N, C-alpha and C positions, 0 to 999 in steps of 0.2 A: 514483355516489353523492356526496352533498354532505358535506364535513367538518363535524364538530361546531363550534359557535361557540367562538372563541378571541379573546383580545386580541393585537394586533400591535404590536411595538416595533421600530424601526429606529434603533439607536444610531449615532453618528458616530465613536466611538472605542472601543477595547477596554476602557478603564476604564468607560465608560458601559455597555458590554455586560455586564461582570461585575456592575455595580451592578443592572442590570435583572434578571439572573439571581437575585441575592440577594432582590430585592423580589418576584419572581414565585413563588419557592418551588420545590419539587421537581417540580411538574407542568409546568414550562416546558420548551420544546424550542428548540434552536438550529437556525436555517435557514442552511445554507451554499449549496450549489448546488440543493438540494431534490430531486435525482433519486431519492433513496431515501425521504425524508420525505414528500413530497407524495402518492405512491401510498398510503402507509400511512394518511395523514390521510383521503384520499378513501374508503378502505375502512373507515374508523372502527376500524382496529386500534390506533389511538392517538387520544386526545382531550385534548391538552395545554390548559392554561388560558391559556398565553401562548406566542406564537411570537416569538423574537428573531432578527431578520434581520441577518446580518453583512455584507450586500452594500453597506452605506453606509460601510464603514471602509476607506479607500484603503490604509493601511499593511499590511493583511492580504493584499493582492494583489501585493506587491512580490517580485521575484526579484533577488537580489544575491549577492555573493561577498566573501570575504576570502582570506587566504593559504592557509587550510586547508579552508574549507567553501564550499559553495553553499547559500545560504539561500533557501528557497521559502516565501512566505506561504501560510497555510492556505487562503486564498480564491483562489489562483491556479487558473484553470480547467485542465482536462485539455488543452484545445487550446493554451493558452499554454505549459504545461509541455512538451509534446512538440515544440514549435517554438522553444523558447528556446535561444539559442546557448550560454549558460553550461551549461545542463543537457545538451545533446547533446555538448558538448565534455568535460565533467568527470564527469558521472554519466549516461552514455548509457543504462544499464540502465533507469532510471526512464522515460526517453522511450520506449524500446522496449516496456515493459510498458504504458505509458499508451496507446500506439497501439492496443492490443487491447481497450480498455474500450468496451463497448457500441457505439454508433454516433455519427456526427458530431454529431447533435443533442444527445445526452447529453454528449459531450465538450466542446461549447461552453458548457454550463451547469454540469455537474458540476465539483467542485473536488477538488484533491489532499487537502486537509485533511478535507473532508467524507467522502471515500471511506475514508481511513485511520481516522478517528474512528468511522465506522460499523462497522468491524471485521468485515465479513462474511468468514468463512473462505474463501469462493469468490471473493472480490474479488481483483483482479489486482495491486494496488499493495503490499499488505502484505508479500508474500514478497520483493519487490525491495527494499523499505525495510529489511527485516530483514537480507537478504544484504549490504547496503551499510553496515550499522551506523549507520543514521540516528539522529538525536537529535530528540526532540519537545519543543518549547518550549511550556509550559503556563502560563497566567496565571490567578490566582485572587485572592481578597481578601487572601491573605497574601503576594502577590508572585509572581515568576516562578520556575519550577523546570524543570530539564532532565531528561528521562526517555529513556534509551536504548531502542532498538527492542526489545531482548531483554526489557525489562520493561514495555513499553507495551501489547502485546497480551496480555491476561490470560485471556480465555475467549471463548466464542461471543458475538459482538456486545458484548464488554466490553473496555474499555481502562483505562489508568491515569488518565484524565481524571476528576477527582473532582467532587463537588457544588460548584456555583458556580464552575467552572473552564472555561476556553476554550483550545482548541488554537490558537495564534497563528502558529506557524512550524515547519517541518521543516528541520533542518540535515543536509546530506549531506557526508561527507568527500569530497575530490576523488579520483577514480579516472581521472585524465587518462591516455589512451593504453591503458587496459584494453580487452580485447575482451569484448563482451557479447551476450547473446541471451535472449529470453523465448519459451519454447515452451509453447503453450497448446493444450489439447484440450477441445473442446466439441461438443455434438451438432449445434447449428445456429449459423450466424453470429450474432455480436453477443450471445451468451449468456454466462452466468457460466461460469467454468472448472470443468470436471469434475475436472481436475488440470492444474496448470501448473508450470513450472520456470523460475526466474530464475538466470542464470549470468553471473558476471563473472570474467574470467581476466586475470592479468598474465603475459604470455609474454615470456621473454627468451631469445633465440637458439634459438627453437623449443621451449623447455622451460617448463612452467608453474611459475612461482616463487611465485605466490599465487593462491588461488581463493576465490570466494564463491558459495554456492549456496543458494537459498531455494525452498521448496515451497509451492504454493498448494493448499488444500482437501485436505490430508492429515492434518487434525486440527482441533481447535476454534480454533486460532490458526495463523498462518504458522509454518513450521518451518525451521530452519537445518539443512541437510544436511551436518553436519560430517564424517561418514564419507566422503562423496564428496569433500569438499575435501581431506582428508588423503590420499586415494588419488590425487589429481591432482597434488599438489605434488611437484616434482622429476621429473615424467614428461613425455615428449613426447606432446602431445594428439592421438594417432592413434586410429583406430577400436578397436583392441584395448584401449588404455588407457581410452578413454571407456566402453566396454562393461563393463570390470572395475570401474571407479569407480562406474558406475551401479548395480551390484549392492548398493551401500551406501545407496541412496536411501531405502529404507523403514526404516532404523534410527531408532528413537525416534519413529516416527509412529504415529498411531491413525486410520487411514482410516475415514471414515464409510460406512455403507451407506444408500442412499436410493433414490428412484425413478429416478435417473439411472444409478447404478452400485453394485454390491456392493463391499465393502471389498477383497476379493482382486483384483477387476478394477482398482481404483484403485492398488493396490500394483504390479500389472503395468504400468499406465500410467506410474507414477512412474519406474520403471526405464527404460522405453523412451524417455520424453520427456527424462529426464536425459541419456541417451547422445546423443540428437539435439541437445539444447541445448549440450552441451559441444563437440561437433563443429562446430556452427554458429558458436558463439562463437570457436572457435579458427581458423575459416576453412578 
């Protein structure tokens, strides 16, 4: 199917992009990697008046660091994220989750910022970003604001990005030396997660001193499994501890029922996958 007619704008700076959004009005759409937007356009499930392509803004593709954070531009591709030395050294969980996204073709075109802004509850990066306490840098006509991951994901396909605003960067605190794993369950290769678990552990002398756990597709937004985290801290991450901690995985969740799985099956998966992920992260 052929998309409906639209105007195309390719700004060269984020300021120009925000201005283009203001001029285009509420029917405008941002084009990042296009891996979610283009199929929707072709099916005419959306008919925006204007497409604003961020691909011509070099600063949105940069990956850098300071003493506390790794800063990833919103237009950095999945392929660049999973192979970047700063990310694999300091926020390895993001690289591990990114490796599971779709297929190589999508990973070469899709972007970190586009996937997170799309906010599909079955998407793989939201839970990892939430678990790592990521911060989202958003630019609008009133300037830049910083939104923590706990406030960024608001509902099904809904984020804190407001009208005439653009996600420009995601900041990740450094977790250098932490042990991480992303455990994903899907019916076929390269599919969306039926359920997935993101785990990052700081292990000192065989004991878990800190834990971060995020759940994918166990509600309308990514969910932080704080009950699992509390059950792990101060314990040696062996099979019995992992199994006991995993029993807390469904606390505070609202698993959906759909064509892929019923809610009770997803709850069972969440516990099983959490136990596996904890053991895999701890080695």
